[in-house]
C-alpha positions as CSV (number, residue, x, y, z in Angstrom):
1,M,0.1,-0.3,-0.4
2,A,1.3,3.3,-0.8
3,R,2.7,5.7,1.4
4,V,-0.2,9.0,2.5
5,K,1.5,12.4,2.6
6,G,-0.4,15.0,4.1
7,A,1.2,18.0,1.4
8,L,-2.2,18.7,0.5
9,N,-4.4,19.0,3.8
10,T,-1.4,20.7,5.3
11,R,-2.1,23.2,2.5
12,K,-5.8,23.5,2.4
13,R,-5.3,24.3,6.2
14,H,-1.9,26.7,5.6
15,K,-4.5,28.6,2.9
16,K,-7.7,28.4,4.8
17,I,-5.6,30.3,7.8
18,L,-3.4,32.5,5.7
19,K,-7.2,34.1,3.7
20,L,-8.8,34.5,7.1
21,A,-5.1,36.7,8.1
22,K,-5.7,38.3,4.3
23,G,-5.8,42.5,5.2
24,F,-3.2,42.1,8.7
25,R,-0.7,43.7,8.8
26,G,3.3,42.3,8.1
27,A,4.1,38.7,8.5
28,E,1.0,38.3,10.1
29,S,-0.3,38.1,6.7
30,K,2.2,36.5,5.4
31,Q,3.3,33.7,7.3
32,F,1.8,30.6,7.6
33,R,3.1,30.2,12.0
34,T,2.9,34.0,13.2
35,A,-0.9,34.5,10.7
36,N,-1.7,31.2,13.0
37,Q,-1.7,33.1,16.0
38,A,-3.2,36.0,15.4
39,V,-5.8,34.5,13.3
40,M,-6.7,32.8,17.2
41,R,-6.3,36.1,18.7
42,S,-8.4,37.3,16.6
43,M,-11.4,35.1,16.4
44,Q,-10.6,35.3,20.5
45,N,-11.2,38.5,20.6
46,A,-14.5,38.4,17.5
47,Y,-15.6,35.9,20.8
48,I,-15.6,38.2,23.5
49,G,-16.3,41.1,21.6
50,R,-20.1,40.0,20.0
51,R,-20.9,39.5,24.4
52,R,-19.5,43.0,25.0
53,R,-21.6,44.5,22.4
54,K,-24.6,43.3,24.7
55,R,-23.6,44.8,27.1
56,D,-22.9,47.8,25.7
57,F,-26.1,47.9,24.1
58,R,-27.9,48.2,27.6
59,R,-25.4,50.2,29.0
60,L,-26.2,52.8,26.2
61,W,-29.9,52.3,26.2
62,I,-30.4,52.6,30.5
63,T,-28.0,55.9,30.1
64,R,-30.8,57.3,27.3
65,I,-34.2,56.1,30.0
66,S,-32.3,57.4,33.6
67,A,-31.6,60.6,31.4
68,A,-35.5,61.3,30.0
69,C,-36.0,60.1,33.7
70,K,-34.3,62.9,34.5
71,M,-36.0,65.6,33.0
72,N,-39.0,64.4,34.1
73,G,-38.2,64.3,37.7
74,M,-37.4,61.0,38.3
75,N,-35.0,59.2,38.6
76,Y,-34.1,55.4,36.5
77,S,-34.7,52.7,39.6
78,T,-37.9,54.3,40.8
79,F,-39.4,54.8,37.5
80,M,-38.1,51.3,36.3
81,N,-39.9,49.8,39.3
82,G,-42.8,52.0,38.3
83,L,-43.2,50.4,35.1
84,K,-42.8,47.0,36.9
85,K,-46.3,48.0,39.4
86,A,-48.3,49.6,36.6
87,G,-47.3,46.2,34.6
88,I,-46.3,47.7,31.9
89,D,-43.5,45.2,30.2
90,L,-41.4,47.0,27.9
91,N,-38.2,46.2,27.6
92,R,-34.9,49.1,27.3
93,K,-33.9,49.1,24.1
94,S,-37.7,50.4,23.4
95,L,-38.2,52.5,26.2
96,S,-34.5,54.4,24.9
97,E,-35.9,55.0,22.3
98,I,-39.6,56.6,23.1
99,A,-37.5,58.8,25.2
100,I,-35.7,59.8,22.2
101,A,-38.2,59.9,19.6
102,D,-41.1,60.7,21.2
103,E,-41.1,62.8,24.7
104,A,-44.9,63.2,25.4
105,A,-45.0,59.4,25.0
106,F,-42.7,59.0,27.4
107,T,-44.2,61.3,29.8
108,K,-47.1,60.0,30.0
109,L,-44.8,56.2,30.9
110,V,-43.6,58.6,34.0
111,E,-47.3,59.8,34.8
112,T,-48.3,56.0,35.2
113,A,-45.2,54.9,36.9
114,K,-45.6,57.1,39.8
115,S,-48.8,56.9,40.5
116,A,-47.9,53.3,40.4
117,L,-45.4,54.2,43.2
118,N,-48.4,55.5,45.2
C-alpha cells in the first residue's frame, strides 16, 4: 500500500488560515505560524466582542432612559419599579427609542409609573 503524505491537507489548512489573516500587517498575513497566532487571537477577540456588544448596548439604553427620567423629575430605578408595578412590560431598547423619538409618550409613561408607586 502506498504511503500517504499530508501535503494536500496541510496546504488546505494553511490556505484557510492565510485567507482569514488577509489584511493583517506584515508577517501576520504572509507566514503561516504568525498568521495562525494572529487569527486565533482575532477569533478570541471577536467572540469576546460579540458578548461585550450586548452589555454596551444595554448600558447605552439605561443611560438614555435615565437621562429622560431625570428630565421628568424621576430617577431610573424608581421609574423601572413603577413600570413593573403598573404592569407595563417594555424592554429597555424600546423604552430608550421612545425616550428619544416621542418625549410626550415617555412623559405619559413616567406619569403612569408615578401613579403606580402611590
